[in-house]
C-alpha positions in Angstrom: 95.1 -135.3 12.8 92.9 -138.2 11.6 95.9 -140.5 12.2 97.1 -138.8 15.5 93.8 -138.8 17.4 91.4 -140.7 15.4 91.8 -143.7 17.5 90.8 -141.7 20.5 87.8 -139.6 19.4 87.3 -140.4 15.7 89.1 -137.0 15.2 85.8 -135.2 15.8 87.1 -131.6 15.8 84.0 -130.0 14.0 80.5 -129.6 15.4 79.0 -129.6 12.0 80.6 -133.0 11.1 79.5 -134.5 14.5 75.9 -133.4 13.9 76.0 -134.7 10.2 77.4 -138.0 11.5 74.7 -138.2 14.0 72.0 -137.4 11.4 73.7 -140.2 9.1 73.3 -142.6 12.2 77.0 -142.9 12.7 77.4 -141.1 15.9 75.4 -141.6 19.2 73.0 -138.8 20.1 74.2 -138.7 23.7 77.8 -137.9 22.7 76.7 -134.8 20.4 76.4 -132.1 22.9 79.6 -133.0 25.0 81.5 -133.3 21.7 80.3 -129.8 20.5 81.2 -128.2 23.8 84.6 -129.8 23.7 85.1 -128.8 20.1 84.3 -125.1 20.8 86.4 -125.0 24.0 89.3 -126.7 22.0 88.9 -124.3 19.3 89.1 -121.3 21.7 92.1 -122.7 23.4 93.8 -123.1 20.0 92.9 -119.6 19.1 94.3 -118.4 22.4 97.7 -120.1 21.8 97.9 -118.5 18.3 96.9 -115.1 19.9 99.6 -115.4 22.6 102.2 -116.3 19.9 101.2 -113.6 17.3 100.7 -110.8 20.0 104.3 -111.4 21.0 105.6 -109.4 18.0 105.8 -105.7 18.4 103.2 -103.8 16.4 100.7 -106.8 16.3 97.1 -106.0 15.7 94.2 -108.5 15.8 93.0 -107.4 12.3 91.1 -110.3 10.9 93.1 -112.9 13.0 92.2 -115.5 10.4 88.5 -114.9 11.2 85.9 -115.7 8.5 84.1 -112.9 6.9 81.8 -111.5 4.2 81.6 -108.1 2.6 84.6 -105.9 3.6 85.9 -108.9 5.5 85.8 -111.4 2.8 89.2 -111.6 0.9 87.3 -111.3 -2.4 84.6 -109.0 -1.2 81.9 -111.6 -1.4 78.3 -110.8 0.0 76.9 -112.6 3.1 74.6 -114.7 0.8 77.7 -115.9 -1.3 79.7 -116.6 1.8 76.9 -118.5 3.5 76.2 -120.6 0.5 80.0 -121.3 0.1 80.4 -122.4 3.8 77.3 -124.6 3.7 78.0 -126.3 0.3 81.7 -126.8 1.4 80.8 -128.1 4.8 78.4 -130.6 3.1 81.0 -131.7 0.7 83.4 -132.2 3.7 80.9 -134.3 5.3 80.3 -136.4 2.2 84.0 -137.0 2.0 84.2 -138.1 5.6 81.2 -140.4 5.3 82.5 -142.0 2.2 86.1 -142.3 3.3 85.2 -143.9 6.7 82.4 -146.2 5.4 82.8 -149.8 6.2 83.2 -150.7 2.6 86.0 -148.2 1.9 89.6 -149.3 1.7 91.0 -149.4 5.4 93.8 -146.9 6.3 93.2 -144.4 3.7 90.4 -142.2 5.1 92.9 -139.7 6.7 94.5 -139.1 3.2 91.1 -138.6 1.4 89.8 -136.4 4.1 93.0 -134.2 4.3 93.1 -133.8 0.5 89.4 -133.0 0.4 89.8 -130.5 3.1 92.8 -128.9 1.1 90.7 -128.7 -2.0 87.8 -127.0 0.1 90.2 -124.4 1.4 91.7 -123.6 -2.1 88.1 -123.1 -3.4 86.7 -121.1 -0.4 89.6 -119.1 1.0 89.0 -116.3 -1.5 85.3 -116.2 -0.4 85.3 -116.5 3.5 88.8 -117.4 4.6 87.3 -120.9 5.0 86.0 -122.4 8.1 83.6 -125.3 7.4 83.8 -125.6 11.1 81.6 -123.6 13.6 84.1 -124.1 16.4 86.9 -122.6 14.3 84.6 -119.7 13.2 83.7 -118.9 16.8 87.2 -119.2 18.3 88.8 -117.0 15.7 86.0 -114.5 16.0 86.5 -114.2 19.8 90.0 -112.8 19.2 89.3 -110.9 16.1 86.8 -108.7 17.9 83.4 -107.1 17.3 83.2 -107.2 13.5 83.8 -110.9 13.5 81.4 -111.7 16.4 79.0 -109.5 14.7 79.2 -111.5 11.5 78.6 -114.6 13.6 75.5 -113.1 15.0 76.6 -111.2 18.1 76.8 -107.4 17.9 77.3 -106.7 21.6 73.7 -105.6 21.9 72.1 -107.4 25.0 69.0 -107.8 22.8 70.7 -109.0 19.6 69.3 -112.4 19.7 65.7 -110.9 19.7 65.9 -108.4 16.9 67.6 -107.6 13.5 70.9 -106.3 14.8 72.2 -110.0 14.9 72.3 -109.8 11.1 73.8 -106.3 11.0 70.5 -104.4 10.1 
């Protein structure tokens, strides 16, 4: 994707990376919110396309629908803390790879290779823990189609007051 759309948007598909680039002084503050909105809407659109394709098969059930999870929804049964630490560390490492590969002193033309291989390694490490996201837009979009458990693990339990009390963390 870096080679396909990098010249258009810098291949910003991830709100966490956009925020990290802004903090690092490599992204204009005025662009952060529009990019995040576009990233989340793009993720939802992509998840909708996947849902339409997958649901075309008889007997299809949303199940996990590639959503991230912890506890019983983690491929390896990892706890919420383990999943949170894994996603934070892997997202940070992804940001470090991007910052290094796109630095003005880095070899030109190779950033996409370094970023792609880095993301592959990140997935190999963290799929067993959370199904891997390292991207809040991806987590949100898949959770919408996976249903209540996935939305609940993101912090929304269906309770109209969930942002004000402990049900947002499943207590």
